[in-house]
N, C-alpha and C positions, 0 to 999 in steps of 0.2 A: 565821456571817455577820459577827458583831461582831468576831471575831478577824481576819477579812480586812480590815475597815475599820481596825482598830488597826494592822495591818501596813502598810497604805497610808499611814496617818498617820505612822508611824515612818519609813517610807521617804521621804516628802515632807519631814519635819522634817530628816532627815539630809542630804538634797539641799540644802535651804535653808541649813543650817549650812555645808556645804562651799562653796556659792556665796558666802556672806557672808565666809567666812574666806580666800578666795583672795587678796585684796589683802595680807593679812598675810604671805603667802609671797613676795610680790614683793620683789625686791632693792631696797635703799635706795642712795642716792648714796654714802654713807659706806662701806657694805659693798662696793659695786662698786669704789670707789677703793682700799680696803684689799686687795682681791683682785687688784688690778692690771689690772682690766678697762677702766677709764676713767681719764682724767686731765684736767688743766687745760691748755688750749691758750693760746697767747700772745695770741689775739684776744678773750679774755674768755669763751669758751664751752668746754663740755666736749667731749672727743673720745673715741672708742673706741680703746683702745690695741691690742687684739688682734683680729684678723680672725675669731677663733672665738667672739667674744662672743655670747651668746644674744640672741634677738629682744627679750626683755623689757628687757635692758640697753640695747639700741639705742633702744627706745621711751622708756625713762627719760631717756636723753641728749637725745632730741628734745624731750620735754616740758619738761625743765629749761632747755634752750637757748631754747625759745619764751618761757618766762617771763622769762629773763634779757634776751632781746631787747626785750621789752615794757618791762621796768624800765629798761634802758639808754636806750631811746628817751625815756621820761618824764624821767629824770634829766638826760640830755644837753640836752633841750629847756629844762628849768628852769635849767641852767647856761649856756645860750646857746652850746653847742658842738655840733658834728656827732656823730652816734652813733658813727661810726668812731673818732673821737678818744677818746670815752668807753670804747669797747670795748677799745682798746689799753691804756689806763690801768688798767682793771679786770683785764685779762689779766695785767699786771705784778703788781698787788696780789694776785690770787688765786694766782699762781705763787709769790710770796714767802711766802704764808701756807700753802702746801701742806706738810704734815708730811713728814719724812724717811721714805723707804720707799714713797711714792706717786709717781705719774708726772706729769711736765710735758712739754709739747711744745716743742722748741726752734724757733728761727726757721727752720731748714732742714727742718722737718717731722718730724724724728726724735724719738722718745720717749725720755726719760731718767728713770731712777729717781732721785729727789732724795735 
């Protein structure tokens, strides 16, 4: 009987570890950029470069873009300009800072490796 309880405990412990470790396996923005899955768009937001990008990459892009949108809104408000003006300027800066080998989106919508 005690052995069965020990097995249940070990199984539960292993399950809990795997659940807690899951976010560690999620891809980071830098990894996704270096793998050519995502890139900087001219409008200040990230975009998915390849249509075969996994769902976790698309979710990452959505999460980061939501945070950027909120930050742009705050900063544009403080600067007394419209968010769209701030987005375009940030898009230019982010594309300029993009390292060689990563992707940026051109004004015509095409992706180009920098």
